[in-house]
N, CA, C and O of each residue as an XYZ file, in Angstrom:
448
protein
N       2.259     11.711     -3.286
C       1.855     12.881     -3.397
C       2.350     13.699     -4.088
O       3.577     13.616     -4.141
N       1.801     14.656     -4.787
C       2.528     15.636     -5.995
C       2.061     16.667     -5.318
O       1.018     16.636     -4.665
N       2.552     17.308     -5.395
C       2.871     18.978     -5.447
C       3.221     20.321     -6.191
O       4.396     20.433     -6.542
N       2.359     21.356     -6.478
C       2.533     22.498     -6.531
C       3.444     23.468     -5.496
O       2.906     24.243     -4.706
N       4.513     23.353     -5.584
C       5.792     23.921     -4.730
C       6.625     25.179     -5.490
O       6.655     25.292     -6.715
N       7.352     26.183     -4.480
C       7.672     27.265     -4.553
C       9.481     26.889     -3.946
O       9.874     26.830     -2.781
N      10.105     26.732     -4.962
C      11.581     27.190     -4.002
C      12.077     28.175     -4.089
O      12.062     28.857     -5.114
N      12.880     28.615     -2.557
C      13.012     30.048     -1.826
C      14.266     29.634     -2.280
O      14.652     28.689     -1.592
N      15.324     30.048     -3.437
C      16.683     29.771     -3.064
C      17.488     30.903     -2.268
O      18.698     30.852     -2.047
N      16.831     31.686     -1.967
C      17.462     32.781     -0.727
C      17.273     31.533      0.755
O      18.063     31.143      1.614
N      16.736     31.423      0.644
C      16.012     30.493      2.707
C      16.738     29.532      2.501
O      17.607     29.199      3.307
N      16.399     28.582      0.791
C      16.962     27.134      0.449
C      15.691     26.194      1.221
O      15.643     25.258      2.018
N      14.919     26.875      0.623
C      13.421     25.682      1.441
C      12.415     25.716      0.467
O      12.443     26.543     -0.444
N      11.470     24.829      0.597
C      10.572     24.827     -0.669
C       8.990     24.912      0.471
O       8.722     24.524      1.609
N       8.292     25.612     -0.580
C       7.188     26.166      0.401
C       5.724     25.396     -0.879
O       5.420     25.786     -2.007
N       5.184     24.317     -0.103
C       4.252     23.705     -1.237
C       2.977     24.839     -0.835
O       2.891     25.513      0.191
N       1.963     24.794     -2.101
C       1.263     25.882     -2.316
C       0.168     24.940     -2.221
O      -0.741     25.172     -1.425
N       0.149     23.460     -3.250
C      -0.771     22.695     -2.726
C      -0.909     21.466     -3.552
O      -0.317     21.498     -4.631
N      -1.641     20.282     -3.227
C      -1.689     18.619     -3.253
C      -2.382     18.800     -4.547
O      -3.438     19.433     -4.550
N      -1.997     18.409     -5.436
C      -2.319     18.671     -6.999
C      -3.042     16.565     -7.205
O      -4.248     16.327     -7.147
N      -2.301     15.778     -7.354
C      -2.112     14.110     -6.930
C      -1.997     13.325     -5.873
O      -1.159     13.513     -4.991
N      -2.826     12.394     -5.884
C      -2.187     11.161     -5.034
C      -2.635     10.075     -5.634
O      -3.704      9.803     -6.181
N      -1.016      9.121     -5.326
C      -1.375      7.873     -6.760
C      -0.731      6.463     -5.592
O      -0.347      6.594     -4.429
N      -0.795      5.399     -6.286
C       0.121      4.514     -5.218
C       1.263      3.846     -6.321
O       1.173      4.114     -7.519
N       2.244      3.032     -5.839
C       2.802      2.286     -6.753
C       3.566      1.236     -5.445
O       3.422      1.209     -4.223
N       4.501      0.358     -6.510
C       5.580     -0.266     -5.171
C       7.251      0.127     -5.664
O       8.323      0.003     -5.071
N       6.913      0.617     -6.942
C       8.118      1.786     -7.473
C       8.056      3.218     -7.737
O       8.071      3.768     -8.838
N       7.974      3.819     -6.423
C       7.664      5.211     -6.890
C       8.027      6.169     -7.821
O       7.248      7.007     -8.276
N       9.936      5.995     -8.298
C      10.832      6.062     -8.871
C       9.867      6.024    -10.271
O       9.543      7.039    -10.886
N       9.466      4.603    -10.653
C       9.253      4.486    -11.865
C       7.704      4.768    -12.150
O       7.226      4.633    -13.276
N       7.122      5.083    -11.282
C       6.133      5.699    -11.428
C       5.485      6.892    -11.587
O       4.312      7.180    -11.821
N       6.717      7.682    -11.371
C       6.512      9.288    -11.769
C       7.131      9.367    -12.667
O       6.542      9.888    -13.614
N       8.374      9.001    -12.886
C       8.965      9.460    -14.138
C       7.912      8.958    -15.804
O       7.854      9.365    -16.964
N       7.433      8.177    -15.203
C       6.826      7.402    -17.282
C       5.064      8.001    -16.660
O       4.280      8.011    -17.609
N       4.408      8.456    -15.322
C       3.349      8.748    -15.164
C       2.228      9.511    -16.633
O       2.905      9.871    -17.596
N       1.493      9.614    -16.701
C       0.505     10.106    -18.053
C       0.049     11.156    -17.686
O      -0.525     11.996    -18.380
N       0.306     11.189    -16.388
C      -0.474     12.842    -15.821
C       0.244     14.251    -15.529
O      -0.122     15.342    -15.093
N       1.694     13.570    -16.077
C       2.884     14.445    -15.798
C       2.617     15.628    -16.413
O       2.087     16.672    -16.033
N       3.276     15.112    -17.843
C       2.818     16.454    -18.818
C       0.808     16.621    -18.566
O       0.367     17.760    -18.415
N       0.059     15.704    -18.558
C      -1.558     16.281    -18.993
C      -2.013     17.003    -17.743
O      -2.655     18.053    -17.760
N      -1.668     16.418    -16.768
C      -2.306     17.610    -15.493
C      -1.045     18.265    -14.846
O      -0.712     19.439    -15.004
N      -0.408     17.351    -14.109
C       0.442     17.957    -13.230
C       1.315     19.621    -13.521
O       1.295     20.565    -12.732
N       1.915     19.589    -14.661
C       2.652     20.625    -15.293
C       2.098     21.667    -15.300
O       2.511     22.754    -14.895
N       0.802     21.309    -15.914
C      -0.476     22.405    -16.122
C      -0.721     23.134    -15.074
O      -1.211     24.252    -15.233
N      -0.455     22.689    -13.906
C      -0.865     23.518    -12.571
C      -0.037     24.366    -11.912
O      -0.428     25.064    -10.976
N       1.333     24.363    -12.418
C       2.146     24.927    -12.212
C       1.902     26.362    -12.172
O       0.944     26.720    -12.856
N       2.450     27.158    -11.621
C       1.928     28.308    -10.872
C       3.317     29.435    -11.925
O       4.367     28.982    -11.470
N       3.593     30.191    -12.644
C       5.226     30.891    -13.226
C       6.210     30.631    -11.615
O       6.011     31.311    -10.608
N       7.139     29.631    -11.700
C       8.585     29.757    -10.704
C       8.182     28.790    -10.009
O       8.970     28.417     -9.141
N       7.068     28.171    -10.107
C       7.075     26.880     -8.777
C       7.110     25.795    -10.248
O       6.753     25.776    -11.426
N       7.965     24.780     -8.986
C       8.102     23.415     -9.831
C       7.219     21.915     -8.670
O       6.860     22.133     -7.513
N       7.077     20.701     -9.288
C       6.458     19.670     -9.254
C       7.455     19.682     -7.714
O       8.366     20.456     -7.420
N       6.882     18.519     -6.913
C       7.046     17.989     -5.455
C       6.858     17.098     -5.427
O       6.214     16.924     -6.462
N       6.976     15.649     -4.652
C       6.328     14.839     -4.140
C       6.887     14.060     -3.006
O       8.060     14.255     -2.687
N       6.114     13.143     -2.328
C       6.130     12.787     -0.796
C       5.441     11.405     -1.040
O       4.459     11.231     -1.762
N       6.326     10.139     -0.094
C       5.633      9.821     -0.621
C       6.115      8.596      1.114
O       7.076      8.825      1.849
N       5.169      7.492      1.284
C       5.566      6.995      2.861
C       5.041      5.290      2.258
O       4.332      4.736      1.417
N       5.585      5.136      2.913
C       5.549      2.843      2.650
C       4.616      2.151      3.620
O       4.764      1.823      4.798
N       3.735      2.042      2.874
C       2.243      0.820      3.424
C       2.542     -0.266      2.267
O       3.014     -0.153      1.136
N       2.052     -1.410      3.047
C       2.261     -2.492      2.908
C       1.451     -2.879      1.592
O       0.352     -2.329      1.523
N       1.736     -3.602      0.684
C       1.457     -4.145     -0.744
C      -0.841     -4.113     -0.824
O      -1.496     -3.590     -1.726
N      -1.440     -4.879      0.482
C      -2.865     -5.099      0.513
C      -3.704     -3.598      0.707
O      -4.810     -3.260      0.284
N      -2.671     -2.841      1.544
C      -3.539     -1.847      2.366
C      -3.366     -0.489      1.207
O      -4.061      0.514      1.364
N      -2.463     -0.582      0.159
C      -1.723      0.734     -0.216
C      -2.954      1.277     -1.206
O      -3.242      2.470     -1.311
N      -3.751      0.002     -2.039
C      -4.729      1.095     -2.588
C      -6.568      1.808     -2.168
O      -7.431      2.443     -2.774
N      -6.355      1.086     -0.511
C      -7.569      1.358      0.396
C      -6.594      2.738      0.970
O      -6.993      3.820      0.539
N      -6.053      2.760      1.379
C      -5.163      3.979      1.687
C      -5.200      5.354      0.648
O      -5.372      6.566      0.771
N      -4.992      4.603     -0.191
C      -4.950      6.056     -1.715
C      -5.968      5.955     -1.466
O      -6.269      6.536     -0.423
N      -7.321      5.075     -2.318
C      -8.145      5.570     -2.285
C      -9.019      6.756     -1.140
O      -9.789      7.629     -1.539
N      -8.692      6.525      0.190
C      -9.195      7.174      1.253
C      -8.661      8.542      0.955
O      -9.300      9.583      0.803
N      -7.056      8.295      0.888
C      -6.350      9.894      0.949
C      -7.155     10.935     -0.410
O      -7.400     12.137     -0.502
N      -7.298     10.166     -0.995
C      -8.056     10.616     -2.732
C      -9.215     11.258     -1.895
O      -9.273     12.413     -1.474
N     -10.380      9.959     -1.712
C     -11.793     10.229     -1.136
C     -11.828     11.901     -0.028
O     -12.619     12.831     -0.183
N     -10.692     11.805      1.041
C     -11.006     13.251      1.406
C     -10.900     13.970      1.000
O     -11.814     14.794      0.994
N      -9.520     14.247      0.249
C      -8.538     15.702      0.069
C      -9.276     16.235     -1.318
O      -9.518     17.418     -1.555
N      -9.573     15.148     -2.155
C     -10.175     15.251     -3.565
C      -9.106     16.183     -4.269
O      -9.354     17.370     -4.481
N      -8.032     15.655     -4.585
C      -6.647     16.782     -5.380
C      -6.916     16.664     -6.740
O      -7.281     15.575     -7.182
N      -6.732     18.051     -7.784
C      -6.974     18.310     -8.858
C      -7.062     17.281    -10.236
O      -7.885     17.242    -11.151
N      -5.698     16.379     -9.927
C      -5.688     15.520    -10.954
C      -5.784     14.094    -10.604
O      -4.951     13.324    -11.083
N      -6.450     13.778    -10.040
C      -7.289     12.377     -9.407
C      -8.811     12.440    -10.170
O      -9.563     13.410    -10.253
N      -8.983     11.162    -10.659
C     -10.578     11.582    -10.927
C     -11.166     10.144    -11.030
O     -12.279      9.930    -11.513
N     -10.054      8.830    -10.373
C     -11.004      7.874     -9.329
C     -10.701      7.892     -7.841
O      -9.596      8.022     -7.315
N     -11.935      7.732     -7.236
C     -12.209      7.468     -6.293
C     -12.523      9.255     -5.413
O     -12.805      9.349     -4.219
N     -12.413     10.177     -6.139
C     -12.652     11.722     -5.738
C     -14.706     11.703     -5.302
O     -15.395     12.406     -4.562
N     -14.958     10.757     -6.039
C     -16.722     11.222     -5.360
C     -17.182      9.548     -4.982
O     -18.335      9.269     -5.311
N     -16.406      8.486     -4.353
C     -16.602      7.330     -4.417
C     -15.836      6.568     -3.644
O     -14.799      6.179     -4.181
N     -16.097      6.121     -2.169
C     -15.235      5.400     -1.755
C     -15.382      3.827     -1.774
O     -16.523      3.681     -1.337
N     -14.926      2.679     -2.008
C     -15.807      1.703     -2.908
C     -14.964      0.534     -1.295
O     -15.233     -0.668     -1.287
N     -14.422      0.884     -0.625
C     -13.498      0.285      0.456
C     -14.652      0.194      2.123
O     -15.299      1.189      2.451
N     -14.698     -0.889      2.815
C     -14.657     -0.740      4.116
C     -14.523      0.005      4.302
O     -13.798      0.636      3.532
N     -15.142      0.773      5.641
C     -14.942      1.850      6.475
C     -13.314      1.869      7.584
O     -13.148      1.311      8.669
N     -12.425      2.645      6.860
C     -10.742      3.101      6.532
C     -10.423      3.815      7.335
O     -11.141      4.806      7.469
N      -9.505      3.710      8.031
C      -8.894      4.684      9.142
C      -7.557      4.766      9.025
O      -6.834      3.811      9.307
N      -6.933      6.326      8.446
C      -5.631      6.686      8.339
C      -5.236      7.620      9.191
O      -5.735      8.745      9.203
N      -4.170      7.182     10.093
C      -3.317      7.754     10.654
C      -1.954      8.018     10.214
O      -1.124      7.111     10.268
N      -1.628      9.239      9.760
C      -0.318     10.043      9.321
C       0.448     10.345     10.859
O      -0.080     10.574     11.948
N       2.200     10.227     10.405
C       2.828     10.746     11.503
C       3.362     11.502     10.911
O       3.072     11.447      9.716
N       4.302     12.506     11.265
C       5.379     13.530     10.474
C       4.694     14.780      9.939
O       3.474     14.903     10.041
N       5.385     15.622      9.424
C       5.339     16.809      8.604
C       4.184     16.418      7.755
O       4.355     15.719      6.756
N       2.719     16.954      8.212
C       1.510     16.553      7.377
C       0.621     18.061      6.738
O      -0.592     18.264      6.681
N       1.306     18.583      6.490
C       0.322     19.982      6.354
C      -0.426     20.268      5.226
O      -0.927     21.339      4.882
N      -0.441     19.271      4.734
C      -0.882     18.957      3.201
C      -2.319     18.009      2.989
O      -3.214     17.943      2.146
N      -1.987     17.357      4.218
C      -2.943     16.245      4.475
C      -3.491     16.411      5.947
O      -2.925     16.919      6.914
N      -5.101     15.684      5.828
C      -5.105     15.190      7.105
C      -4.522     14.326      8.114
O      -4.529     13.176      7.676
N      -3.972     14.391      9.389
C      -3.181     13.246      9.290
C      -3.350     12.249     10.502
O      -2.522     11.567     11.106
N      -5.392     12.477     10.717
C      -5.542     11.277     10.760
C      -7.373     11.736     10.554
O      -7.931     12.790     10.859
N      -8.027     10.302      9.839
C      -9.500     10.823      9.547
C      -9.835      9.221      9.420
O      -8.979      8.340      9.509
N     -11.555      8.955      9.144
C     -12.176      7.651      8.677
C     -12.749      8.001      7.125
O     -12.784      9.072      6.520
N     -13.029      7.127      6.876
C     -13.543      6.784      5.141
C     -14.866      5.526      5.312
O     -14.801      4.308      5.478
N     -15.895      6.366      5.198
C     -17.125      4.860      5.101
C     -17.244      4.551      3.583
O     -17.017      5.464      2.789
N     -17.534      3.505      3.203
C     -18.376      2.889      1.759
C     -19.127      3.767      1.672
O     -19.977      4.000      2.532
N     -18.949      4.529      0.474
C     -20.057      5.090     -0.727
C     -21.020      4.259     -1.212
O     -21.809      4.662     -2.068
């Protein structure tokens, strides 16, 4: 997941402003560094003083695309175009643990 964030150097913390992209990859670092949307969309969403922040979660390969599609369909990040308007998989439930402030921690999506 890619976010627009603001770093507070005094408090040494980051405030997430908004979720702008959701993707999937077996090699996250390589995918982020070479992603075509980094310059095309992600950087264009940043306001003055903001930086891009990333988060990820391990998901087994057979379920990764379905989880990506469900998260995109549910949250509709600005820089995603696939899965925003349709969900091609059977009913899928996503349960996230940990600090999930920018996404719903538990939801179900049905095929559209």
